[in-house]
N, C-alpha and C positions, 0 to 999 in steps of 0.2 A: 551557438547556444548550447547549453548542457543537454545531454542525451534525453532528459526527461521529456522534452518537447516531442520526442518520437514515441514515448511510451504510453501516452494517454490516448484513449479512444475518442475523446471529445463528444461522446454520445450523451453523457449525463454530466451534471455539474452539482457542486455543493457550494452554498453561500456561507462564508465565514467572515465576520467583521466587515460587512458591506463589500466583499470581494467574491466573485465567482471563481471556483477552482474546478478544473476538469476532473472527472472520476474515471479511473480505469476499471471497466466492468469485467472483472475476472469471471463473474457470474451475474448475468442481468437480473436474476432472481435472488441475488445475495441479500442477506439480512443484517449484515454488519459492515461498517466502513472501517478499514484500517487506515489511519492517518499516520503515514510513515515519513519521518524526517531523516534523510540520509545526510548525516553530518560529515563533511569532507574538510580536511585540514591540509596545510602545506606539507605535512609529513607523508601525504599520499605519494607513493613512488611507483605505483603500478596503475595501469589504465585498462579497463575492459574495452571501451570504445577506442578503436585504433586512432592514434594521433591526437585525440582530444586533450589529453593531459599535456602533451608536448606543445600544442598550440596555446593552451592557457598559460603555461609557464613562459613561453617566448613573448607573449603579449604583456607579461607582468601583471595580469589580472589576478585577483584573489581566486582561489579554488572555490567554485560555487557549491553550496549545499542545496539539496533538492527536497521538496516536500511533495509527496504523491499520495493520492487517495485511491484506495482499492475497494471495490465492492465485492465481498466474498460471502461464502456460506459458513456460518458459525460451526455447524456440526462437521462439515468437511475439514475445516482447520483442526478441530479437536480430534477428529478421527485419525488424521495423518501426521500430527505433530505433537510430541509431548510438551514442547515449549508452549504452544497455543492451548493445549489441553489444560495446563496449569494456569497460564496467564488469564485465560478466559473462563476458568472454572469458578466455583463458588468461594474459594479461599483467597481470591485476589479482588481488589476493588474494581478492576476492569470487568471481571465476570459478574460481580454484583451489579454494576452499572448496566450491563446488558440485560440481566434478569429484570431489573427495575423498569427499563425502557420497554421491554417486551410486555411486561404487565400493564404499563400505561397504554400501549397500543391495543392490547386485548380488551381493555375496558371500553375502547371506542370502536371495537370490532374491525380493527385494521390488521392486515396480515403484513408482516415486515417484508415478505418476498415481493409484494406488489406495490410498495410505496416509494416515494422519491428518496434519493440518497440523503438529502438534508434532514429527513425525519428519522433516519436509522441511528442506532447507537454508534458512536464514533470512538474508536480506541486509538490513543496516541502511542506511537512507538518511536524511539530514537535509535537509529542504527549508526553507531560511531565507526570511524575507519581506523581506530586504534590498533586493532588486531590485524586486519587484512591490509591496511594502508593502500586500499584500492579505490580508485575513482570509477564510478559507473556501476556500483553494486545494484542499483535499482533495476537494471535489465535482468540480472540474475534472480533477484527477488520476485519480479513479475513472472518470469518463466517458471520459477518454483511454485508460485501460487497457481499458475495455469496447469502445471503438471498434476498437482494434488487435486485440482478440481476436474481433471480429465478433459481439459479443453485445449490440449496442445497437438493432438494427432493431425488435425487438418493442416497445421503449419508445416509439419514434417513432410507431407506429401506434395506441397507446392513446388 
């Protein structure tokens, strides 16, 4: 199976179109869900997970694309990434959607850090493999999110 099966914590889930999806909790008190679609194509010629790409090609199976949901902190993303600072700021529809959802939650006295993943603002991102041509980017993306959220040190000491 694609490496995404190993990337989700399975602690929380989000229900979309009558289907439950696991949520990778980068931060259990996260206030935003990143809905990231890692689009892979047959032009992928590099693989981060060892042997995964070779096995897929030898089986003649299509290269799978992966959708992963990450629970993260909005301010942490904006503080450490100019990309997220702009995308999730007031000048983009994604940032406006977050502001609107936070306002709705405030009217009902709900704190985004303490509610279920399916009630949080969800931001869709498509990560194409056109530039990197690399299969398995979701592992690097997850680790990058953990690093900027300060949640990676325990893994390095294991």
